[in-house]
N, C-alpha and C positions, 0 to 999 in steps of 0.2 A: 906443096899442096896439102891442104887439110881435108881430112875425111869428113863427109857431111854428117856422120853420126859416129858415136863411140863404137869401136869394134866390138863384136860379140864374142871374140875369142876367149874372154875370161868369164863370160856369162855362164850361169848354171845350166842353161839350155842353149847350146850353140846352134841347134836346129830351129830355134824360135825366130819370130819375126824380127829382122834387124832394125825395123823402124819403130819398135815398141817404145823407145824413149823419146820419140819426137812428138811434140805438141805444137800445133799450128800457132799458138799464142806465146810460146816460150822458146828460149834458146838454151841448150845445155852445153856448157864448155868445161874443159878440164884444164886447170891451171896449177902450177907449182906455187908454193907459198911465196916465193920470190916474185913470180909473175903477178900474183895478186897484190903484193905490196907495191910493185911498180904501177899497177893499174890504180891503186888507191892514191898514190902520189900524183899521178897524171890527172885524176879526177879533181883532186884538191887544187892543182895548179890552174885549172880552167874554171874553178868556182863551183863545181858540182859537189858541194860538201855533203849533201844528204845521201847521195849514192856512195860516196867515199866512206861515210860513217857506217853504212850498211855492210859494205864489203870488209871494212876494218873489223867489225864485230865478228864476221865469219873467220877472219884471219886470227883473231884472238882466241876464238873457240878451238880452232885447229891447233894453235900453239899450246893451249892448256890441256889438250887431250894427251895423256901419257903414252898412248899407243903409237903416236907419231914421232917419238924420240928414238 
């Protein structure tokens, strides 16, 4: 079972509104780099190259950030 929103346990204000990161027009998900890479491969395999390229750019930025090593 996946929680409907990111837990507020690491938030700076744990007493704040737990729905603050929810926007009716957007979905916020948390993925590991491997999960994002799998998603990119899956999108390419079904022909959705535009979205795959957008996610791949995010993955490249993540890999270039030295704080993630």
